[in-house]
N, C-alpha and C positions, 0 to 999 in steps of 0.2 A: 175329662170326658168331653168329647167334641160334639157340639150341638148339630153339626152337619151329619153326624153318624149315629147319634144316640137320642133316645127320648129323655128329655129333661123333666124333673118333677113338675107337676102342674103348678100354675101360678096361685099364689095365696089370694084370698078373696078381697084383700084390702084394695082400695082405689089406687091406681097407678097414676103417676104424674104424666101430663101430656108431654110427648117428645116429638121432635121433628121427624117427618118421614124422609125416606131416601129422595123422593121427588122434590119435596119442599127444600131440602138442603141443596140439591143440585140447582134448583131455581135461584136460591139465595146466593149461591157461589157464583153463578153467572152474572147476576146483577152486581155483586161485589166487584167482579173483574171490570165490568163496564164503568162502574163508579171510579175505580182506581185509574183506568185508562183516561178518564176525563180530568184527572188530577184533583178530585174532590175527596175530602174526608167524609166520614160518616156523619159528623155533626153538620157539615156544610150542606150535604144533600138532604138531611132531615129537615133543616131550616127551609130549604127550597120547597120541600113537600108539605111543610106546615105540620110536622110531627116532632116528637121528642127524639133525641139521639138513641135512647134505649129502645124505643119502638122500632126505629129503622134497624138497629142492631139485631133485634129479634127476627125481623124479616130476612136480613142477610144471612142469618144462621139457620133459617128454616123453621124457627120456633113460632112465627106469627104468620098469618095468612096474608098474601098479597092480593088485593082486590083488583078487578079489571080497571077501575079508575086510577088506582095507584100505578099500575103497570103502564097505562097510557101516558101518565105524566112523566114516568121514568123514561119512557121511550123518547119523549120530547126533550127532557133535560139532558139526557145522556147521549142523545143523537144515535139511538140504536137503529140500524137498518130495518126496514119493515119486514124483510124476509125473516130476520132474526126475531122480530117482535112476534111473528106468527108462531115460531117455535117456542118462545117463552110463554105465550098464552096457552099453548097446548100443554106445556109442562105445568103451568099454574093451575089449569083446569083439572088435570089428572092428579095433582098433588093432594086434592081433597077427596078423591074417589076411594071407596073402600076396596081393599084387595080381596081376592078369593080366599086367602088364608085366614081372613077374619071369621070365616065360618067355623074355624077351629079355636076360636079365642079362649074357650074355657079350658083347653088342655095345652095351649101353645105358650111356651116360655118366651121371655123377651129375646134371648139370644137367637132362638130359632126364627122368631118373627122377623128380626132384623136381617138375618141371613137370607130369608126368603125374599124380602123386599129387594135386597141387593141382587139376588139371582134373577128376579123377574125383569129387571131393567138391563141386565148385562148382555153384551155381545160376545164377550170372551171371559172365561174364568180359568185361572191357573190355580191348581190346588196341590198342596203337599199335606198329606194326611198321615204319613208314616205307616203305622202298623195295622190300619183298618182300611177296608175298601171304602172309597168316598161314597157319601150318601147318594149322590146323583147317579151312581152306577150299581147300587145294591139291588139284589133281587128281594122279593118279598120275604122269602124264608130266611135269608141271611139277615135282613133288617130286623125281622121279628126276634131272632136270637140275640142280636146286639142289643135291642131295646130291653128285652126281659132280663138280660144279664146285667145291663148297665143302670137300670132304674128299678130297684127291687120293690119300690112301693107303688109302681104303676098299677092302676086298676085294670083288671082283666077286661072289663067292659070297654075300656078306652084303647086297647091294643089295636083293634081293627081301624079305628079312626087315625091313630098315629101312622099306621101302615098306609092308609089311604092318602094321608098328607104327604108321605114320602114319595109315593108313586105319582102324585100330582106335580110335585117339584120336578120330577124327571121329564115331564112333558117339554120342558125348555130345550132339551136335546133334540126332540123331534121338530121343534120350531126353528131350528137352525143355529142355536147358540153354539159357539165354539167352546170346547172343554178340553183342557190339558191337565192330566192328573199324573202326579208322580207319587209312587208309594214304595214302601220297603218290600223286599222279598218276603219278609215275615207276614205281610198282609195276604199274599197268595199261598202261603204255606200253612198258616194257622187254621186248623180245621174247625172253624166256627160253625156250629150246628151239625158237625160230623162230615165225613168224606163226601157224601152225596150232595149235601147242601153246598159245600165249597165247590165241588165239581160243577154244579149248575151255575153257581155264581161266576166262576171263571169263564164258562161258556158264554154267559151273558155279556161279559166284558168284551170278548172277541166279536160278538154280534154288534155291540154298540160301536166298536171301532170301525166295523165294516159298514154299518148303516148310517151313522151320524158323523158329525165333525168332531170326533173324539180321538185324542191321542193319549195313550197310556205308556208310561215308562216305569220300569222297575229298577230300584236301587238294589243290586245284589248284596248278599252277605259279605262278599269279598271287597266291597267298596271301602274307601278310606273315610275319615271324618269329613263332614261338610258343614256349611254355615247354618243349615236348617235341622241339624241332628236332633235337637231337643225341642223343636218347634212344631206347630201345626197351624197352618194359615191358608187363607184364600185371597188371591188378588183378583179384583173385579175391574173389568174395563167396559166402558159404555160405548154405544154406537156413535154418539156424537163426539168428535175429537175435541170439542171445547170443554167437555167434562173431564175433570181429573180422575185418575184411577182411585180406587179405595182398597184397603186391606182389612180383612176380617181375621182377627186373631183370637183363638180360643184358649181359655185357661181352665184350670181345674174348678175354679169357683166363680169365674167372671169372664167377660168377653170385652173386646175393644174393637172399634172401627176407626182406622186411621185414614185421614184424608190430606195430611200435610206432605208436600213433595219430598222433603228430606227423609221422612220415615218410610214413605212408599218406596223410594229408591233403595233403602236398606233391605226391604223385603224382596224387591225385584232381584237384587244382588244375591240374596239368600236362595231364591228360587233357581237362579242361574247356577249357583254353586252346587246345589243338589242335582240339578239336571245334568251337570257335567260328570257327576259320579254315576248317573243312571245309565242303564243299557239303552241303546238306540231303540226307537219304536219297534222295528222289525224283530230285533233280538229279544226285546221284552215280550212280544207276542209268542216267539218261539219258546221262551221259558214258561210262559203261561200254558201253552199247548203241552209242553213236557209234563208240567204239574198235573194237568187234566188226565193225561195217560197214566200217571202214577196213581191217581185216585180212582181209576177205572178198574173194577174187579176183573 
């Protein structure tokens, strides 16, 4: 069950461990690169800063807060250009800010929370979802059917809030984020919610392609096997070229965010593999239009 497309069961009331945010990890990763460029180990830099190696390690992995004073000393020790210091300070300040999605904390599962954090900061998202329309392109009726079918124990009172959350995520498209979605022909054929709901869903996809920076490609039933056949994943790219890409991978019972170059390259290759089997964007839209006609009484 993909958290990008489905409602996950609500979180248990037990206290969750503090985890790094996307922004704090990006800040820590940048500081780690500056440290490495200066030829310093984590222990050596920690000594210069007057802190323990474990404390610095937590900062570099985004698990501990970087204070303005620490950032100022890092700028001096690591000889970070002042233009870059300004960017780091902005990222540091924003890393502790609550996100709008926290208003839904009582119903939001950790996988969805992490995915939203990634989406909010992204400049380009490449998604392979397979047999379901991606969450960022779902209509309200389609999303409601997916949610109620995929989470049998969801409270009726929470359905509207889940749908509201889904629609708020989609605002990123109107804000100029680039979105490339590859999906199986099964996704545009499966009559989720019935013919009318699917027809309106497909019409919305065509509008999104026309109005936003959205590209949709369909892998036809006649396509051969590809590297992403049994996978579902999202590749996230940031506005700042200094930030490495990330990959969000959904599993049946868990999720993973990869940030290591080697693994990211594997998923970029998998995306290219499935894209090579997909119809070109224009032909994909033609197939979608044909399906709409077939669904029209």
